[in-house]
C-alpha positions in Angstrom: 4.1 -16.0 -20.0 3.4 -12.8 -18.2 -0.2 -11.7 -17.3 -0.1 -9.3 -20.2 1.0 -12.0 -22.7 -1.8 -14.2 -21.3 -4.4 -11.5 -21.8 -3.1 -10.8 -25.3 -3.3 -14.6 -26.1 -6.8 -14.7 -24.8 -6.1 -17.3 -22.0 -6.9 -14.8 -19.3 -9.8 -12.3 -19.6 -8.9 -8.6 -19.7 -11.3 -7.9 -16.7 -11.1 -10.0 -13.6 -12.6 -10.3 -10.2 -10.6 -10.9 -7.0 -11.9 -14.5 -7.0 -10.5 -14.9 -10.6 -7.1 -13.6 -9.5 -7.0 -16.1 -6.6 -8.1 -19.0 -8.8 -5.6 -18.1 -11.5 -2.8 -17.8 -9.0 -3.8 -21.2 -7.4 -3.8 -22.7 -10.9 -0.3 -21.4 -11.6 -1.5 -19.1 -14.4 -0.5 -15.9 -12.5 2.9 -15.8 -11.0 3.0 -14.7 -7.3 5.6 -12.1 -8.2 3.4 -10.3 -10.8 2.6 -6.9 -9.3 -0.6 -5.2 -10.3 -3.6 -3.5 -8.8 -7.1 -4.6 -9.7 -9.3 -1.5 -10.0 -12.9 -2.1 -10.9 -11.8 -5.4 -12.5 -9.1 -3.8 -14.6 -5.5 -4.8 -14.2 -3.2 -1.8 -13.6 0.5 -2.7 -13.7 2.8 -1.8 -11.0 6.5 -1.2 -11.4 8.4 -4.4 -11.8 11.6 -2.9 -10.4 11.5 -0.5 -7.5 14.3 2.1 -6.8 16.8 1.8 -4.1 15.3 4.8 -2.4 11.9 3.1 -2.3 13.1 -0.2 -1.0 15.4 1.4 1.6 12.6 3.6 3.0 10.1 0.7 2.9 12.5 -1.6 4.8 13.2 1.0 7.5 9.6 1.8 8.0 8.8 -1.9 8.3 11.5 -2.3 10.9 10.1 0.7 12.9 6.6 -0.9 12.8 7.8 -4.3 13.8 9.8 -3.0 16.7 6.9 -0.8 17.9 4.0 -3.1 17.6 2.9 -6.1 19.8 2.6 -9.5 18.2 -1.2 -9.2 18.0 -0.7 -6.7 15.2 0.7 -7.9 11.9 3.0 -5.9 9.7 2.5 -7.0 6.1 4.7 -6.0 3.2 3.1 -5.9 -0.2 0.2 -8.1 0.9 -2.7 -8.4 -1.5 -5.7 -6.8 0.1 -9.2 -7.4 -1.5 -11.2 -4.2 -0.9 -14.2 -5.5 -2.8 -15.1 -8.2 -5.4 -13.2 -6.4 -8.2 -10.6 -4.4 -6.2 -7.3 -5.8 -5.1 -4.3 -3.6 -4.0 -0.8 -4.3 -2.8 0.2 -1.5 -0.5 3.9 -1.3 0.5 3.1 -1.7 4.2 -0.1 -2.5 6.0 -0.9 -3.2 9.7 -3.9 -5.1 10.8 -4.8 -7.6 13.6 -2.7 -10.7 13.0 -5.5 -13.1 13.5 -7.2 -11.8 10.3 -6.1 -13.7 7.2 -4.8 -11.7 4.2 -7.8 -12.7 2.0 -10.2 -11.7 4.7 -8.9 -8.2 5.7 -11.0 -5.2 4.6 -10.5 -1.4 4.8 -11.9 -0.8 8.3 -9.7 -3.6 9.6 -6.6 -1.8 8.5 -4.9 0.1 11.4 -2.3 1.8 9.1 -1.7 1.6 5.4 1.5 3.0 3.9 2.6 3.6 0.3 6.2 4.6 -0.3 6.6 6.7 -3.4 9.4 7.7 -5.7 7.8 7.8 -9.2 4.3 6.7 -8.1 3.5 9.8 -5.9 0.8 11.1 -8.3 -0.9 7.7 -8.5 -0.7 7.2 -4.7 -2.3 10.6 -4.0 -4.8 11.0 -6.9 -5.9 7.4 -7.5 -5.3 5.4 -4.4 -6.2 7.9 -1.8 -9.8 8.3 -2.9 -10.1 4.6 -3.4 -8.7 3.8 0.1 -11.1 6.4 1.6 -14.1 4.8 -0.1 -13.0 1.4 1.3 -12.9 2.9 4.9 -9.1 3.0 5.4 -8.8 5.3 8.4 -5.0 6.1 8.4 -3.3 6.2 5.0 0.2 7.6 4.6 2.1 8.4 1.4 5.8 8.6 2.1 7.8 10.5 -0.5 11.2 8.7 -0.3 13.0 11.5 -2.1 11.6 14.6 -0.5 11.3 12.8 2.9 7.7 13.8 3.6 4.7 11.9 4.9 1.3 12.9 3.6 -1.2 11.6 6.2 -4.8 11.0 5.2 -7.5 10.5 7.8 -11.2 10.8 8.4 -12.6 9.2 5.2 -16.1 10.4 4.2 -17.8 9.4 1.0 -14.6 8.5 -1.0 -12.5 11.4 0.3 -10.2 12.1 3.2 -11.4 15.1 5.2 -8.1 15.5 7.1 -4.9 15.6 5.0 -1.6 16.9 6.5 2.0 16.8 5.1 4.9 16.4 7.5 8.6 17.2 6.8 11.5 14.8 7.5 12.2 16.3 10.9 8.5 16.0 12.1 7.4 13.1 14.3 4.2 11.5 13.0 2.1 9.2 15.2 -0.2 6.6 13.8 -3.9 7.3 14.6 -4.9 3.8 15.7 -1.5 2.6 16.9 -0.3 4.6 19.9 3.1 2.9 20.0 4.0 3.9 16.4 5.8 7.2 15.9 8.0 7.9 12.9 10.5 10.6 12.1 11.9 10.1 8.6 15.1 12.1 9.4 15.9 9.7 12.2 15.4 6.5 10.2 16.6 7.7 6.8 18.4 11.1 7.0 17.5 14.4 5.5 15.8 14.9 2.1 17.8 14.0 -0.9 18.5 16.8 -3.4 18.7 15.6 -7.0 19.6 17.8 -9.9 
């Protein structure tokens, strides 16, 4: 059964903590391939199937990060990050010191957090950005895989980013806390896609 079927059947509560999610996963009641965010204990489903544009851009960004970073920095793809006792998110890409375990990393430990968006752009900007700011994520990028833009969020203060800039495909964007990371979307994925 899926998590939604388990909740409907009453075998899993409708509100969970991060500890509950880990325990249910260890017990085999939650499949490791179930994608959801946990926001204030509420399960928010993520897309089961991601578009080719999303996966291609995510893979290419991951490659750039892996090539640019020393081994002491880990590049994690869709890793579950517990931002608090009832908040668990799976960003597309995250960088943090490799010696910190995935269940131990917190917002200030993150050196770069990236969400790649096709259909989730509104959610990534309006829901996730303020949450990541409140958790102390210092460098949050939302990459629009269709328009080929990077919206960079920095300087979190009281649940909001005070510095937000958008960069076009031809612009080179450097990571705030990772001097060796520099991305130009046009170089790694070509110009913006026009869809009618």
